[in-house]
Structure formats: structure tokens, C-alpha cells
N, C-alpha and C positions, 0 to 999 in steps of 0.2 A: 663570522669573524674573518677578516681579510687574511689572517695568517693561515686559514684553511684553503685559500685559493692559490693555485699555482699556474704558471704560464709555461707551456712547453712550446718553444719556438726556436728560431735560429739564434736569437740573442740569449734566451734563458731556457734552462732545462730543469724545471721544478715539477716534481710529481707530488701532489698533495691530495687530500680527500676530494677536493674539487679541482680538476685540472682542465685547463682550456688549451686546445690544440686545433690546428687546421687540417683539412684533408691533405694539403700539400706537404706538411711536415711528416705526417704519418705515412704517406706513400712515397716519400723521398727515397731515391735509389742512387747510391754513389756510382760514378762512372767506373766501369771496369777497365783495368789495364789492357791495352791491346785493341780496345774498341773505339778509341778516340779517332774520329775522322772516318770511321766505318759505319755502315748501317747496322744498328743493333736490333735484331729481330725480336729481342726480349725486352723491349722498352716498356715504360709505364702504359703506353697505349695498348699493350697486350698483357696487362697485369694478371689476368687469370690463366695464362698458359705457361706451363713450364717454369713456374716460380715457386720458391720456398719463402713464404712470407716472413719467417723468422730469420732468414739469412739475407734475402734480397732487399728487405726493407728494415734497416736497423732500428729505426724509431718505432715502427709497427711492433717489432718484437718486444720492446719495452712495455708498450701498452697491452700487448696480447698476453703477457705473463700474469696479468692481474685480472681478477673477476670484478668488474665494476658494478656498482649498484644501479646506476642510470647513465646511459649515454644519450646525449641530445645531438641529433644531426641537424645542423642548420643548413638551409638550402638543400633539403633532402632530395630534390629532383635531380641533383648531380650524382647521387649515389649509383644509379645504373651505369654510369660511364665506366668503361673498363679501367681507367686509371684510378677511380675512387672505389670501385666495387669491393676491393679487398678490405676496406675499412668496415664493411658489414660483418666481417668475421670476428670482430672484437667481442669478447665475452662480457655480457651484462645481464642483470636480472630483468631490467626494463630498458626499453628504447623508446625514444620520442623523436619523431621527424617533423621539422618545421619547414614550411615553404609558403611563399605568397601565391604561387601558382604551380600546379603539378602538371605542366604541359611540356612534352618533349617532342622534338622534331622526329625522333626515331620511333615514337609510339610506345616507349618502354616505361610508361607511368606506373604500371603494375609492379615493375621490378623494384620500385622504391618502397614497396610494402615491407615493413620491418617485422 
């Protein structure tokens, strides 16, 4: 039923039994005051170092507080990238990764193993 499908994006914030979101919205980090115009050593590129996923990523926290039945990762070959790796921490009973090709320039194909 279409009433069971929610979109979580910049335009809509619907959490439903089936919720569709992108890596970009889940890993969004607001700019911190005082860092505009300066190099932020704790940017999305360094997502796994010195971060608290529940405070640094406000949308991630919303998804992380639920235990999902199934998470489907589209373009799973992106998952090993530092900016998206944090999304692999989401709690789910089952995970499914989809990709047309699991080839990475950095050789981290095995890191996409869910």
C-alpha cells in the first residue's frame, strides 16, 4: 500500500514501515559555527574518525534509533567510502546490497560485505 511508503529527503521527512532515503541525507552534517571558511578536519571525508553518529549526523540518529527489518543498500559499492561507511552501522535484521559492478579503484570491494 502506498500509505506504507515514506520518503525521507530534503523536501519530505516521512518515516513509515517502508522508508526511502539516500546516503547523502543520512550522512548530512550541518556546518558548525566558527568553521565556515576554515578547513574542517572532521568533515564527511573523515566520517569514521572522532565523530558521534547520533550528534554529528542528525538524520542518521533518527534512523539509528529504530531497528529496521530490512535495509537495502543501492549502489553498495559506495559503502566503503569514508563518507558513507557510517550508514553500515544502522540496525537491521537483514541487509541487502545491490550493485551493477563491485569494482573499486581503491580495491575495497570486500568492505562492502554486509
